N, C-alpha and C positions, 0 to 999 in steps of 0.2 A: 618088554624092556629093550632098550637100545644101549649097548655098551660100546664106548670108544676109548682108545688110548692114544695119547700124543707123547712122543719122545723128543725132547729138546737136547740138541748137542751144541755146546758153546766152545769155549777155549779148550783145547785138548789137554786136560789135566784131571786129577782126582780132586773132588770137593769134600769139605768137612760136613756140609749140610745142604739141604735144598735152598735155604736162605743164602748161603755162600755162593751157590751156583748163580742165582739171580743177581746178586750184588756184584760179583766178579765179572759177570758178562753184561753189566750195565742194563739189566732188565727189570729193575724195581718198578718203574713206571708202567712197563708192559704188563708185569704181573698184576699190578693194581687194576689196570684196565681189563684184563682177562677175568679177574675175580668179579668185577662190576658187571660184566656181561651176564654172569650167572645170577648174582644176587639181585640185580635189577629185574630179572625175569622171575624172581621168587624161588629160585633153586637154592637149596641149602647146601653150600659147599663145606659146611662143618659136619655134615652127616657122613661118616666114613662108609656107610652102606651105599652112598651115592657118588662120593667124590674122594679120591685119595691121590696124594702127590708124594713121591719118594725118589731118592737117588737110585740109579741102577746098581746092580751088584758090584760093579767095578768103580762106583762113585764118580763116573765121568759124565753122566747124563741125568736128566730129570725125566721121570715118567709120570704122566698124569692120566688117571683113569676116571671116566665119568659114566654113570649109568642113569639114563633118562627113563622115567616111568613109561613114557609113550612118545609118539611123534609130536604131539602138541607141545610137550615140555621142551623137546629138542628144538622145535621151530621157534618157540619164545626166546630161547637163548640166542639162536642164530639171527633172529630179527634184530636183537641188540647189536650184534656184530656188524650187520649190514648198515645200520644207521649210525654207527660210531665214527668219530673222528679218530683216526689211528695215531697211536703214539709211535714216534720214530724209534726204531730199535737198531742195535748193531746186528750184523749178520749172524743168524743162528740157524742151524739146520733143523727143520721140523719134519718129523716122520710120523705118519699115522699108522696105527696097527689095529686090526680087527680081532686079533687073537692073543697078543702079548699083554694081558691085563694085570693090574695089581691085585684085583679081587675078583 
């Protein structure tokens, strides 16, 4: 298993929900593209044992944890990222963590 967590920081404020974070930071198209990277590779983002998204405890950031079964599954997702035409997004700080996971 390979587990990764991404933490997104947008406008400095508390959010009511994950959806509000994406909408208020003009990231809806970005979110759709990110989800497509996974689903197009056959990754089940609706399986909470493999993918979870939540606000941080202070509700100011979004945390996304993904658990790949193996390197092949991870490579399939990253292949989609490399081949994609990127959606233009507003500046958002992205931090990767190998220890601060949701599950």
